C-alpha positions as a Markdown table, in Angstrom:
| # | Residue | x | y | z |
|---|---|---|---|---|
| 1 | Met | -4.5 | -14.6 | -12.1 |
| 2 | Asn | -7.4 | -12.6 | -10.6 |
| 3 | Leu | -8.3 | -16.4 | -8.8 |
| 4 | Phe | -5.8 | -15.4 | -5.6 |
| 5 | Trp | -7.1 | -12.3 | -5.1 |
| 6 | Val | -11.1 | -13.0 | -5.6 |
| 7 | Ser | -11.3 | -16.1 | -3.8 |
| 8 | His | -9.2 | -18.2 | -0.7 |
| 9 | Ala | -8.0 | -20.5 | -3.6 |
| 10 | Glu | -7.6 | -23.5 | -1.0 |
| 11 | Ala | -7.6 | -26.1 | -2.8 |
| 12 | Glu | -5.3 | -24.7 | -6.2 |
| 13 | Leu | -3.0 | -23.5 | -3.5 |
| 14 | Ala | -3.2 | -27.0 | -2.1 |
| 15 | Val | -1.6 | -28.2 | -4.9 |
| 16 | Leu | 1.1 | -25.5 | -5.0 |
| 17 | Arg | 2.1 | -26.8 | -2.0 |
| 18 | Gln | 2.2 | -30.0 | -2.7 |
| 19 | Gly | 3.8 | -30.0 | -5.7 |
| 20 | Leu | 6.6 | -27.2 | -4.5 |
| 21 | Arg | 9.8 | -28.5 | -2.6 |
| 22 | Ser | 9.5 | -27.3 | 1.2 |
| 23 | Gly | 11.2 | -24.1 | 0.5 |
| 24 | Ala | 10.7 | -22.9 | -2.8 |
| 25 | Pro | 9.7 | -20.2 | -3.7 |
| 26 | Leu | 6.2 | -19.0 | -4.2 |
| 27 | Phe | 5.9 | -16.1 | -7.2 |
| 28 | Ile | 1.8 | -15.1 | -8.0 |
| 29 | Leu | 2.6 | -11.5 | -9.6 |
| 30 | Tyr | 0.8 | -9.1 | -11.3 |
| 31 | Gly | 1.1 | -6.4 | -14.0 |
| 32 | Ala | 1.0 | -2.8 | -12.9 |
| 33 | Glu | -2.2 | -2.5 | -15.1 |
| 34 | Gly | -4.6 | -4.2 | -13.3 |
| 35 | Pro | -8.2 | -3.9 | -12.9 |
| 36 | Thr | -8.2 | -2.2 | -9.7 |
| 37 | Gly | -5.6 | -1.5 | -6.8 |
| 38 | Gly | -2.2 | -3.0 | -5.9 |
| 39 | Asp | -2.6 | -2.6 | -2.3 |
| 40 | Arg | -6.5 | -4.5 | -2.4 |
| 41 | Val | -5.0 | -7.3 | -4.3 |
| 42 | Thr | -1.7 | -7.9 | -2.6 |
| 43 | Ala | -3.8 | -7.6 | 0.7 |
| 44 | Leu | -5.8 | -10.6 | 0.4 |
| 45 | Val | -3.1 | -13.0 | -2.3 |
| 46 | Ala | -1.0 | -12.5 | 1.2 |
| 47 | Glu | -3.1 | -13.3 | 3.8 |
| 48 | Ala | -4.4 | -16.3 | 1.4 |
| 49 | Val | -1.0 | -17.8 | 1.6 |
| 50 | Lys | -0.4 | -17.8 | 4.9 |
| 51 | Thr | -3.7 | -19.6 | 5.3 |
| 52 | Ala | -2.5 | -22.3 | 3.0 |
| 53 | Gly | 0.5 | -22.5 | 4.9 |
| 54 | Phe | 3.1 | -20.6 | 3.6 |
| 55 | His | 5.4 | -18.2 | 5.3 |
| 56 | Thr | 8.1 | -15.7 | 4.5 |
| 57 | Val | 5.6 | -14.1 | 2.1 |
| 58 | Thr | 6.3 | -10.2 | 1.4 |
| 59 | Ile | 4.9 | -8.1 | -0.6 |
| 60 | Val | 6.4 | -6.3 | -3.7 |
| 61 | Thr | 5.7 | -3.3 | -5.6 |
| 62 | Ala | 7.7 | -2.0 | -8.4 |
| 63 | Asp | 6.7 | 0.6 | -11.9 |
| 64 | His | 6.1 | -2.7 | -14.1 |
| 65 | Gly | 3.9 | -4.4 | -12.1 |
| 66 | Leu | 3.2 | -5.4 | -8.0 |
| 67 | Gly | 3.0 | -9.6 | -6.4 |
| 68 | Val | 3.5 | -11.6 | -4.0 |
| 69 | Ile | 6.6 | -13.8 | -3.2 |
| 70 | Ser | 6.4 | -16.7 | -0.6 |
| 71 | His | 7.7 | -19.7 | 0.1 |
| 72 | Ala | 6.5 | -23.5 | 0.5 |
| 73 | Pro | 6.2 | -25.0 | 3.5 |
């Protein structure tokens, strides 16, 4: 979903934060065939989830895709 790297997605991340139990993981993942470079996507997504209060933010990459894993406050 492009939402998380083309905007700050504050309202959307607030909804996710409210819907997840404290400490629950949030996975924002993308396939390997994305429209732009992975570093650009994951850095912006990681910053957005940190700003939204999620913690233990980890950028993951593999042959089949990339993304950000974080945990609800």
